[in-house]
N, C-alpha and C positions, 0 to 999 in steps of 0.2 A: 276488327273488334273481337271476333270469335276467338282468334289466336291469343289475344291479350287476356280475355276472360279465362281461357283454358290455362294459361300460364299462371294467373293469379290463383286459380283453384288448386293447381299443383303446389304452389308455394304455401298456401294455407294448410293443405293436408300434410305437407312435409314438416311445417312448423309444429303442427299438432302432434305428429309422431315423434318429433325431436323432444318436445316438452314432455310427452308421455315417458320417453326413455329417461329423461332427466329425473322424473318422479321415481321411476323404477330404481335408479341409482341411489337416490337419497332415502328411499323407503326400505331400510335394512334393519333398523332397530326402532322400536316404538314403545313408549310407556303410556298407558292410558288409565283414566279413571272417570267415573261419572255415575249419575243416579240410574236406578232401574226400578220400574214399576210394572206390576203384572196382576191380572185378574186370575183367581184360582177357583176351580170347581172341584170339590172333593166328594167322592161317592164311595160308600162302604157297603159291602155285602150285608143284606138285611134291611136296607132301605134308608140308612142315614145319608143325608145330603147337606153339604155346606158350601157356601160361596163367600168370597171376600177379595179384598185388594191388599197386596203387600207392597211396601215401599222399602227400598234399600239402596245399596251402592255396589258397584263392581270395579275392581282394579286389576291391572294385568300388565304383562310385558311380552312382546313378540320379537323374535329375531327371524326375519323372513327376507331372503335374498335369492335372486335368480340362480337356479341350478346349484344350490347350497343346502346344507343341513338346516332344518328349521327346528327351533325350540321356543317354547313359550310357557307361561304360567299365569293363572288368574285366580281371584278369590271373590266370593260373593257373600254379602250379609243382607238379609231382608226380613221384614216383620210386618204383620198385619192381623186384623181381626176377621175370623170366619163366623158366619151365622148360618143357621139352618134348622133342620128338624129331623127327628126319627119318629115317624108316625105323627103323633100330636105333641111330642115332647120337644120343646125349644132347646137348641144347642148353640152355645157360644164358646169360642176358644181363641187363644192367641197362637198363631202359627209363626214359627221362626225357621228360616232356611239359612244354613251356613255351608259353604262349599269351597274347597280348595282343589286345584287341578294343575298338573304339569304335563306337557306334551312334547313329543319329538317326532320329526318327520322330514320331508324333503320337498323342495319347491321346484316345480316345472313352470317356466315362464317364457313367453315369446319376447323377442327383441323389438318387433315392429308392430304386430297387429294389436294395438291398444294395450300392449303389455299384459295380455291375458295371462293369468297365473292359476295354478292348481297345486294345492299342498295337502297331500294325504298325511295323516298323523296317527300315532298311538300314544298312550300315556298312562297315568295313574292319578286317582283322585280319591277324595273322602268327602262324605256328605253327612251333615247333621240336620235332622228334621224334627223340630220340637213342637208338639201340639198340646197346649195346656188349656184344659177346660176351666171355665169360670161361671159364676152366676149369670143367668138363671139355669145353667145346665144342672141336671139332678145331682151329679157328682163332679167335684173339681179334680178329676183324675189327670195326671200328667203322662203323656206318651213321648218318650225320647227314642226316635228311630235313628240308627247310625249304620252306615255301610261304606265299605271301600269298593272301588270299581275300576274297571279298565275302559277308558274312552277310546273309540275308534271312529275316525271321521275324516273330514277334509275342510279346508278353507279355499275360497276361490275369489277372484277379483278381475275386473276388466275396467279400463279407463274409457268412459264415454266421452269425456273432454279431457284436456290436459290437467284439469284440477278437480275432476269429479269421477269417482269410481263407484261401481255397483258390484256386489258380491252375493254369493250363496254359500253358506256354511251349514254343515250337517254333522251330527255325531250320534253314536249309539253308546249307551253305557251297559257294560257287562258287570252285573253286581256280584260282589264277593262278601260272604260272611255277614249278611244283614241280620239285624236283631232289633227288637223294640223293647225298651224297658218301661214298665208300668209302675207308677208310684202315686202316692197321695190318695189311695183308695181306702176309705175308713173301714171297709169291711174285709179287706184282704191284705196280706203282706206284699211287699214289693216283689215283682216277678219279671222275668225276661221271656219274651215270646219270639219265636223264629218264624220266618215266612219263606215261601218259594220265591227265589230271585228271578224276576222277569226282566226282559229287555226294556230299557228306557231310551227315549230319543229326544233330540232338540234340533230345530231348524231355525236358522237366522238369515235375515236379509239386510246386510250392512250397506248403507248409503253414505259415502264419505266425501267430504269437501276439504281440499288441501289449501293451505294459506302460507305464503312466504312472508315473514315479518322480521325485518332487521337481520337478515341472513339466518333466520331460524325457520324451520318447517314445522308448522302446526296443522292440526286437522280436527275436524268435528264429524262425528259419525252418529247417525240415527239408525238403530238396529232393531227393527221389529222381530219378534220371535214367537215360536210355538214350542211348548215342551210337554211331554207326556211321561208320567211316572206311574208305575204299577207295582204292587206287592201282592203276591198270590196267596191263596188260602193254604193253611197248614195246620194239622192237628198238634196241639200243645196241651200241657197239663199245668194248671187246672182248667185253662180256657184255651179254645182254639183261636188262631189268628184268622180274621175274616178278610177276604180280598178287598183291597183298597186302591182306588185310582185317583190320580191328580191330573187335571188338565190346566195348563198355564198359557195365557195369551198376554203378551206385554211388549215392552220396548226398553232398550237401554240407550242413553245419550252419552257417548264416550267423547272425551276430550283427549287428543293425542299430542305428545311431544315426540317428534320424529328426528332421529339422528343417525 
């Protein structure tokens, strides 16, 4: 009985590794889309604080294959209302995040041990951050922050079962040419403020379930994340830019078509 039990265990493990390898072979190109929701905490030098929730969508494409060049691209749009205060003054604004990014890298992946993979990458991206104040804020000023950046990071994945994988993704943004346009101020002309470009980072924990349906591979992924954005203090004329920080906690629900 012990030998039969051992044989069955070996067969089950072999089948699992075989299926995992089959997933590795099919998971070379993927298109994904889905909703994204996140809680935002915004703090500004001088005491202003705001919080709120943004709702949006993320779409993307990844070409990722064992010991091959990796390339991918994605885009995000999200919007929501922030509320807060500066001392005793109530603040309310509409925050909009728009982001596009392209990446290139290389994938290292094992053949047997649950197809564990590691994909370092570098890329280029652009970010639009629009924070438009509204009643009951004292002034309905519009702040349009834009910057290009270089993302450096990695993707990783390991199959815990033949159809379920867990990953850890991380990236750092190196900002370039950041500026903030200020408009709709009834007391001043439109102006452009510059700030010190600080490192920003994002950490993701994708949990993906794969499905074979009529000879088609589909997947659904729940991806919790944490993101930190910071813009440093810089002297400008006629007003200085005050240090501003954003902390984001949320999740993306991605639906994949794998081919």
